[in-house]
C-alpha positions in Angstrom: 55.5 98.7 140.2 57.2 100.2 136.9 58.5 103.0 139.3 59.6 101.0 142.0 61.8 99.1 140.0 62.9 102.0 137.8 63.9 104.1 141.1 65.7 100.7 142.4 67.7 100.8 138.7 68.1 104.6 139.9 69.8 104.1 143.0 72.4 101.2 141.9 73.6 103.1 139.2 74.5 106.3 142.1 76.2 104.0 144.2 78.0 102.6 141.7 79.6 106.0 140.5 83.2 106.8 141.4 83.1 109.3 144.1 85.8 111.9 145.6 86.9 109.4 148.4 88.4 107.0 146.0 92.2 107.0 145.0 94.1 107.1 141.5 95.0 104.3 139.5 97.9 102.3 140.6 97.9 104.1 144.7 96.6 102.1 147.7 93.8 103.5 150.0 94.3 103.6 153.9 91.6 104.7 156.3 92.4 107.2 158.5 90.3 109.9 160.5 90.4 112.4 158.4 89.2 110.4 155.5 90.9 107.9 152.5 94.8 108.3 152.7 96.2 107.5 149.0 99.1 106.0 149.0 102.2 105.0 145.8 105.6 103.3 146.7 107.4 103.8 144.0 110.7 102.6 143.1 113.4 105.3 141.9 117.1 105.8 143.8 116.4 109.5 145.3 118.3 111.8 147.7 115.5 113.1 150.6 114.4 116.1 148.6 114.4 114.4 145.3 112.1 111.8 147.5 110.3 115.2 148.3 109.9 116.4 144.6 108.7 113.3 143.2 105.4 113.1 145.1 105.0 116.7 144.8 104.9 115.9 140.7 101.8 113.2 141.5 99.8 116.0 143.8 101.0 114.4 147.1 103.7 114.4 150.0 106.2 112.2 151.9 103.7 109.9 153.7 103.9 109.2 157.5 102.8 106.4 159.5 99.2 106.1 161.3 99.0 103.0 162.3 100.2 99.5 162.4 98.1 98.6 159.3 99.7 101.4 157.0 103.5 100.6 158.3 103.1 97.0 157.3 101.4 97.8 153.9 103.9 99.9 153.2 106.3 97.1 154.1 104.3 95.2 151.8 103.8 97.5 148.6 107.7 98.0 149.1 108.7 94.1 148.5 106.5 93.8 145.7 108.6 96.1 143.9 112.0 94.1 145.5 112.8 97.4 147.4 115.2 97.9 150.6 114.7 101.7 152.2 112.3 104.1 151.4 111.9 107.2 152.3 109.0 108.6 154.6 107.9 111.9 155.6 109.2 112.1 159.1 111.9 114.9 160.0 113.9 114.5 163.7 112.7 117.7 166.0 114.5 120.9 166.7 115.3 119.4 170.3 117.1 116.1 168.7 118.8 117.3 165.8 122.6 117.0 167.5 121.6 114.3 170.2 121.5 110.5 170.4 118.9 108.7 172.2 118.5 110.1 176.0 116.2 111.0 178.5 115.2 113.9 176.8 115.2 112.4 173.3 113.5 109.2 173.0 111.9 106.8 170.2 108.7 108.2 170.6 109.7 112.4 170.7 112.6 112.6 168.2 110.9 112.4 165.2 107.4 114.1 163.9 105.6 113.1 160.9 105.3 116.1 157.9 102.1 115.3 157.1 100.8 115.7 159.8 100.1 112.4 161.8 99.5 112.5 165.1 100.9 109.1 165.5 104.1 108.7 168.0 104.0 104.7 167.8 107.6 104.4 166.0 108.2 100.7 165.2 112.4 101.2 165.7 115.0 98.7 164.7 117.2 97.7 167.2 118.5 101.2 169.2 117.4 103.7 167.0 117.2 106.7 166.0 120.7 106.5 167.0 121.7 109.4 164.8 125.1 108.2 164.2 126.9 110.6 162.2 124.5 113.4 164.1 123.4 114.2 160.5 120.5 112.1 160.6 117.3 114.2 159.9 114.7 112.1 157.7 112.9 108.8 158.4 113.2 105.9 156.4 111.8 102.1 156.4 113.7 99.0 156.3 111.9 96.8 154.2 113.4 93.2 154.9 112.0 94.2 159.1 109.5 96.8 158.5 111.5 99.0 161.0 112.0 101.9 161.5 115.8 104.2 160.4 117.3 107.2 161.0 118.4 108.0 157.8 121.6 110.8 157.3 121.4 113.4 155.5 123.7 112.5 152.5 122.0 109.4 151.7 120.2 107.7 148.7 116.8 105.3 149.3 115.8 103.2 146.6 112.5 104.2 147.0 109.6 106.8 148.0 106.5 106.5 149.8 104.2 109.2 148.8 100.6 109.6 150.3 97.9 112.1 150.0 93.8 112.3 150.9 91.5 111.0 148.1 
């Protein structure tokens, strides 16, 4: 009987130990096919290259969006920081770099996620991605409505969504 009690206590202790599937403190976990995706939304006014560098300094990359849960979760986290627009890890494809929306360059194929996310369900604001200046290669999230926006090269956004696997 004593052996059974000790065994049960040992199992509980093992189960409560942290594992490699947890995110660092302050990061939020989302479920992806390859495992837990850890996200940190930061409040800092940066251009695109500054946003990349900021994420890299945290051992992460600009996050793409793999699901509706992530899109809404990123929006919620950004709202908590009173952000307007946040950088995401998405780039306009080479084939659509100098094109507005056309039969060839559509809302589902004008951009790719740079974090390896394969989702093509982009939730755009009306008429986006419009590539207004024919120089909108980057991707951001409009926090007020949770919709995507193609972003001009020289833009500075006030937030960044960094991501990495646990």
